[in-house]
Phi, psi and omega in degrees: 000313181295321181297314179300316181298318179296319178300319182291319180299325180291338180261345180218121190270009181218159175276120186262155172250120188239135175250127172259110182254098186217192179246209184299333180295333178253345180278350181077041181305134175081011180209171177285155181303325182296338183269346184286160185296329181292318178294323177298323176293318176302317181298325180285327185233070183294343179288345179258147177264102183254112182262124177265100178263031182269144180225128178300137180085000185292138172257173176296326178295318179294319177298319179296320179296322183277339188301315182305316181291326176295317180293328177290336186282340184196159175267100185276137174277329184215135173243120177261116184259113179235075183222156176129338181301317181286332173298314182293317181296335178265001177071027179295149181297137179303329180292330176287320175304313182295319180299313181294315180295323177301313180295323178297315180296313182297316178300316181296313181293323178297336178266013174085010181264145167284156181235135174241120183257130177260133179293141175233139177236149177256157180302148183295344180292355176278357178096146185297326182294309181295314183297323178292314179298319180298308182295326180300329180306316183293320179291321177299314182294320178300319179289314184296323182260359181053052179240160180285142176246116179280124177303147185304118186286350180273352184303319181267350182265313185304322180288349184259105183300336179289346181252005184242150173287169184300335181288348180073006182248320188256140176291148180267186183300320182296334181281339189299316177300328179292321178294317177303313180298323179292314185282329187310306182295328178294318180292317178301312182295323179296323179290333181284339185280000000 
């Protein structure tokens, strides 16, 4: 624990305040908060104030509605946006997804925070046209705002039934350390910039 902490301090010279704005994948759906990947990240880096503003079932519209009060609550150095899965599952238009995510990014940046966007993908049964248009939104926004795009962390987890809950949608407790490990370097690098 001390070694990891020392390594992090050498790459980031300040204690950061980080907001995770996500849905059930970051809210720890189906488990206690202590078991979720955000809490595991907190345990590794106690010098940072990591706020989990994730809500199960959240859409980009819901995240956008809640964001102003979250931004008012603290001066965030970094906002990690993990939203869009519920938009896709409900078949919302990709242009609406892009509009909401654009506003979330702009609001965060206007409040002095760096933004880290996590890629979200929808199941292929939605058809190649929709899935392609949906996924393209994240790449377009990363280019337009010159921000980092974290590859979808469920890509290696979802195909493995041992890492998934019975619903086949949500990662289980065993998957959480893998998500933390996946997200960790992206968050560290974002704080260094």
